[in-house]
Every structure is written in C-alpha cells, then in structure tokens.
C-alpha positions as CSV (number, residue, x, y, z in Angstrom):
1,M,56.1,159.0,34.2
2,N,56.0,155.2,34.9
3,K,53.2,153.8,37.0
4,H,54.1,150.7,37.3
5,R,56.7,150.7,40.0
6,N,58.5,148.0,41.9
7,Y,57.6,148.1,45.4
8,T,61.4,147.8,46.4
9,G,61.5,151.5,46.1
10,N,62.4,154.6,44.1
11,R,64.9,153.7,41.8
12,R,66.7,157.3,42.3
13,E,67.6,156.7,45.7
14,R,70.6,154.7,45.6
15,L,71.4,152.3,48.7
16,F,75.2,151.8,47.1
17,Q,77.7,153.6,45.4
18,K,78.7,152.5,42.1
19,G,81.5,149.7,42.7
20,D,79.9,148.9,46.0
21,F,77.9,145.8,44.9
22,K,80.8,143.5,44.6
23,Y,81.5,144.0,48.6
24,I,77.8,143.1,49.3
25,L,78.2,139.9,47.2
26,L,81.3,138.9,48.6
27,Q,80.0,139.6,52.3
28,Q,77.1,137.5,51.4
29,L,79.5,134.4,49.9
30,R,81.6,134.9,53.1
31,N,78.6,133.4,55.1
32,K,77.9,130.5,52.7
33,P,78.5,129.3,49.2
34,S,75.1,130.1,47.3
35,Y,73.7,130.0,43.5
36,G,72.6,133.4,42.1
37,Y,68.7,132.9,42.7
38,E,69.4,132.1,46.5
39,I,71.9,135.4,46.9
40,M,69.0,137.5,45.1
41,R,66.4,135.9,47.8
42,D,68.9,136.3,50.7
43,L,69.5,140.1,49.9
44,Q,66.0,140.7,49.5
45,E,65.2,139.1,53.0
46,R,68.3,141.1,54.6
47,F,67.2,144.5,53.3
48,H,63.6,143.6,54.3
49,S,62.2,143.9,50.5
50,F,63.4,147.4,50.2
51,Y,65.9,146.1,47.6
52,T,66.1,143.2,45.6
53,P,68.8,142.9,43.2
54,S,68.0,141.8,39.8
55,P,69.7,138.8,37.9
56,G,71.1,141.8,35.5
57,S,73.2,143.1,38.5
58,I,74.0,139.6,40.2
59,Y,75.3,137.5,37.4
60,P,77.6,140.1,35.7
61,T,79.2,140.9,39.1
62,L,79.6,137.3,40.0
63,Q,81.5,136.8,36.7
64,M,83.4,139.8,37.3
65,L,84.4,138.4,40.7
66,E,85.4,135.1,39.1
67,E,87.5,136.8,36.6
68,M,89.0,138.3,39.2
69,G,89.8,135.1,41.3
70,Y,87.7,136.4,44.3
71,V,85.0,133.5,43.9
72,T,84.8,130.2,42.2
73,S,82.1,128.3,40.9
74,D,80.8,124.9,40.4
75,E,77.8,122.8,39.3
76,R,76.0,121.3,42.1
77,E,72.2,119.7,41.2
78,G,72.2,121.7,38.1
79,K,73.0,125.2,39.8
80,K,76.1,127.1,39.5
81,V,77.3,127.6,43.2
82,Y,79.6,130.5,44.1
83,T,82.1,130.2,46.9
84,I,84.4,133.0,48.2
85,T,88.1,132.3,47.7
86,D,91.1,133.2,50.1
87,D,91.7,135.9,48.0
88,G,88.4,137.0,47.7
89,L,88.5,137.0,51.7
90,H,91.7,138.9,51.9
91,F,90.3,141.5,49.3
92,L,87.3,142.1,51.6
93,D,90.0,142.6,54.8
94,E,91.8,144.9,53.0
95,Q,88.8,147.1,51.9
96,S,87.6,147.4,55.8
97,E,87.0,151.4,55.4
98,S,84.7,150.7,52.2
99,Q,82.8,148.0,54.1
100,K,82.4,150.3,57.3
101,R,80.9,153.1,54.8
102,I,78.9,150.5,53.2
103,R,77.2,149.2,56.6
104,S,76.7,152.7,57.5
105,Q,74.7,153.4,54.3
106,I,72.5,150.3,55.1
107,K,72.1,151.2,58.3
108,N,70.9,154.5,57.8
109,W,68.8,154.0,54.6
110,W,65.8,153.5,56.6
111,N,64.7,154.8,60.3
112,P,66.5,152.3,62.4
113,E,64.8,152.9,65.6
114,N,61.6,151.8,63.7
115,I,63.3,148.4,62.3
116,D,60.9,146.2,64.1
117,A,57.8,148.0,62.7
118,V,59.1,148.1,59.1
119,R,59.8,144.3,59.4
120,L,56.3,143.9,60.2
121,T,54.9,146.2,57.9
122,M,56.7,144.6,54.8
123,S,55.7,141.2,56.1
124,E,52.1,142.5,55.8
125,L,52.8,143.8,52.3
126,D,54.3,140.6,51.3
127,K,51.1,138.7,52.4
128,L,49.1,141.3,50.7
129,I,51.0,140.7,47.3
130,G,50.7,136.9,47.8
131,L,47.0,137.1,48.2
132,L,46.8,139.5,45.2
133,R,48.9,137.2,42.9
134,E,46.4,134.1,44.0
135,R,43.2,135.9,43.6
136,A,44.0,137.9,40.3
137,R,44.7,134.8,38.3
138,T,41.1,133.7,38.6
139,A,38.9,137.2,39.4
140,D,37.2,138.7,36.4
141,K,37.2,142.0,35.3
142,K,34.8,143.6,37.9
143,K,36.6,142.0,40.7
144,L,40.3,143.1,39.2
145,D,38.6,146.7,38.8
146,S,37.5,146.5,43.0
147,M,41.0,145.2,44.0
148,R,42.7,147.9,41.9
149,K,40.6,150.6,43.4
150,V,41.5,149.3,46.9
151,I,45.2,149.2,46.3
152,S,44.8,152.7,44.7
153,H,43.1,154.2,47.6
154,A,45.6,152.5,49.9
155,Y,48.3,154.0,48.0
156,E,46.7,157.5,48.0
157,E,46.1,157.4,51.9
158,I,49.9,156.3,52.7
159,L,50.9,159.2,50.2
160,K,49.1,161.4,52.3
161,E,51.1,160.8,55.6
C-alpha cells in the first residue's frame, strides 16, 4: 500500500468518466485563453484542491483538442496559450447533455450544503502545507520527526471521525 498519497483524494474515486476531461478543458478555455499551468491552477481552485489535473492529463488532451480543431495555440511571452475555436464552441453546444451530466457529477462529488466549510477547511490545509514546505527545508531531524508525528496524529484523528 502506498503511504505517500496526494491530498487531492483517493485516486479510485473518479470525478470524471473516461473522455469527460476534454469537456472540462473546453469549458475552462471558454472563459479565457490560458496556458497549461494556468489551466491546472484554475481547475485546482475550481475544485477546492480536491482535484488537480497533472501535466500528463492536461497537455495530451490539449494536443488532441488542437488536432481536432477545437482549440488553437500560439506563443505568448514564451508560453503556449490555448484558445477555444468556433468549432470548439459549437462542439460544446452540441454536447449539452454531457455537460449537464458532468456538472451534476461535480456538484455531487462533495456535500454541496457544506461547500463553505469545505473551502475554509481546504484553505487551512493549504496554509499548513505552505508552512510545512517552508519549515521542512531548514528543520533538523528531530524537528522533522516532531512535525511528522503531529501530522500522523492529525491524520489518525480525522480518520476516526
């Protein structure tokens, strides 16, 4: 069993069905042209850090969408910026049932009535992760062991609930 999990959740629990990610990317690009890392960051924020797409899912899908004619790309300040095309917009409009299903999946992926509490909790977790990254760089072994024990204890307490 892998003890080193990404805090974005259990990978077995899929947010999207196979093939849905292209709709998510096109919806994101409908809002504004973006480069890959910006899309990853925006989606992470949109999903309150419960889901963060990897470069291995973003870039191949963007390339596929570009080959399909649904997005174009151009270099801006050393970054490849993607823009949805008219064909991409038309494709999204034709896929309204798929988009409704995806929106429903996203809405029901977590308890929607607690979304404000979820946002606050994830914000605190983000602050903790930032602090750990900052302190872990300069901490000695004793301090790192102490930090790990506190994290392990918090994990066990949350697991009990």
